[in-house]
N, C-alpha and C positions, 0 to 999 in steps of 0.2 A: 545211316541215316538216323535210325533210332536209336542209336550211342549218343549223336550231338544233341538230341533231343533230350535227352536223359540227363546228359550234362549241363545243358540250358537249365531243367526244370530246376537241378539240384542249385546251380547258380543263384537264380530265382528265388529260390526256399531262403538261402541264406541269405540272401539280399533283404529280405523282406524280417528274416528273424532280427539281424543286424539293427533295421530301420526300430523297429516293436522296443528292442533294448535300449537305445538310443533316445527313443520318447520316453521310456520309463525311467530313465537316468534324470532325463532332465524333469520329469513331474518330480521326481522324489527331491531334485536340487530345489525346486522352487519350494517344496512344503517345508524343506528344513532352513532354508532363508525364511519363509514366513512365521513359523514358529520361534526364530529367535529374536523377530522384533515383537512377538506376543510375550513370551515366557523368560528366563534368565536361562544362561546356557548352561546344561548340567554341568560343566567341567569350571566353572566357576568357583572356589571355594570361599569357605564362610569368612575367612579374612579379608578377602575383597568385598564383599555385600557389606561388611562389617564398616570398611573404609569410606565406600560409596553407597549409601542409602539409599539413594537418591537417582544410582546408574540406569535402573530401569525404567527412568522416566525420559533417558534423553533419547533425543530423537533423530536419526539422520534427517538429511536435508530435503529426502525424496520423501518421507514422511512427514514432515514440517508442512510439505506443500500441497499432500495428500489432505490433511488437516484443514489449512488454508481452503482449499478447495472446499471442502464438506462445510463447513462454518458460512464459505460464500451462497452453497446452495439452501442451506437454513435459511441465511437472512432473504435471499430470494423468496423463500417458500413462504417466511411470515410477511416479507412486502406485500405479498400475490393478495392478502387477505387485508391490506389498507387502500383507502382513496389516495389520490395521486394531491402532493401538496398545491395549495393556490397555484393559480397564476402569476399574480401579484400579490405576495405575501402579504397578509395582514399584522404586521408585528411589525413591520418598516417605519421609520418616525423621520425620514427625512434628514434636515441638514444636523450635522453631528458638530461638538465642541472637543477639539483634540487636544488632549491633555499633554502636555510634550514635558512634562514633569522628569527630570533625569535619574532623578534619587530613587526612582522605584524601584524593587527589588521583585524579581521572579516568583519569592516565597506570596508577595503582595498580589501580583497579579493572578497565581493560582487560586487561592483562597478568593480574590472578586469575581474570577469565573467558575468558581466550585459548584454552583446551582448546575452549571449548563449542562455537566457530566462529560466533558471530553475525555476522551479515551487514550492512556499512553502513546507518544508519536504524535499527537497534533490531529485527529481526527475524530469527527464527528458528522452524526446524521439524524435526522428528525426521529422521534420516535411515535410520533402520533400520524405521520402521513410519509408515503412513497416521496422521495426529491423527483425532483423533474430534471436535475444535473448533477452528476457524479464530477466533480474538478481537481484534479488534482494542483496544489500552488507550489513552485518549484522557485528557491528564494538563495541564489547565490551570496555566501556571505565571508566576510571575515575581517576582524578587529573593527565591527559596529556593534559593539554591545549593548550601546544605550541605546543606538535605533533598533534593536531586536525586540529589546524590551520593549519601549513604547509600541513599537508592530503588534506584537502577540495582545498586548493589553489590550487594543481596540480593536483589531479584527476577527477575533474568535467570537464575540457578540454581533459584529457586523454578519459574521457567514453565518451565526447560527438563526438570526432573526430572517435571512433570506431564504431559510431551510433549504439549505444545500446538505448533500453528502459529498463531502469535501476532504480532504488531508494537507497539511502543511510540511515539505518536507526541505529543512536546512542543511543547504550542503556546502560545506566549510572544505577548502583546501588545507594539508598539510604544511607546515610554516616555511620551508624551505625550497618552495617552489614558486613560480610567477604566477600572479592572482590572474587568472583564464575566463571571462564570468561565461564564452560561449561552449567553454570545455565542460565547468560546473554545470550547466544547464542542460547539457545531453547525458551527463552522470544522472542528472538528478532526474532526467523522463527515466531514464533505464531502472534507476533505482525505485522511483515509484511503483514502478510495473512490480519488479522481483518481490521486494519487501510486503507487498501488500495482499497481492495475488486480484487487485482491483482493475475493474474493467473502466477505468476511468473515461468519462464523455467528452472530456476538453481539458487542457494543461494551462495554466497561466504563469508566465513566468514573469515574477514580482518582482522590484526592488527592494530592499530592506529598509528606506529612508522615504517610501511612499506611502501614503494613507487614505482610503477615501474618505472626503467630509461628507459624505450624503451616501447613505445605507441603500438608496434607490438605484446607487450605480452596480448592478446585480451582477457578481460572478457567475454567468449564466455561459452556454455553451451556444454559441447561435451558429449557423449555419457555413458563415464566411469569419476568417481571423479578425479583430478587433482592436484599436490601442484603446486601452482603458485608462489612460493619463493623458489625454491628450492637451489638459489646461493643469498647470500646477502651480498654488502660492510662489515658489521662486522665482517664476517669470509673470506674476502679476495676473496669473487666469488669463493668460492669451495664448490663442489656438498658433501654435509656432508654423505650422504647416501651410499656411493662407501664404 
């Protein structure tokens, strides 16, 4: 009986030691993995460093996602110090005159909207207050360059006056597949979440050839879905669902 207890005790001690060794090995692995992200690998020769001077700045997908999370947290902290934007934005002008000049270039559009400080990727948020709505605008697109230029020229100033935290996502398929509007909307929905790490309040699925003619038609996020273009010029502004 005593011999069995002795054998059992040795097995128990051996198992405990093995568990501790495994734990130490795992901790060592985590330490080495972490250090490889922060500093250059000691085995990298000087030639590789000279050929790729920016190699230490390349981040993995997980690192990029972590940085996005940190930036989002910083933005949330800064926003907590601001007041919420007005329920009815003060800079709205009402009815708009839409310029359908087809000769406008993307460079002209960029120069016209330069003072808005729109970030790369077509995103913007008010700097003086916290937006009430965070909106992702998803646009299926193919071979409608003129419509896209006219749309971008008008929609950015409108959304800025509405004081929205917004992003515009143009989803274009490759040329050798059939245009599938619903599929592109689904892709836009997923990509708008993956690319920005934004917690959008709502999503607007938008046609590239529709432009609001009144900036009081606010791209907000109500409790229920709504149709934002119930009356369009093509149909003489008649409500089609009556």
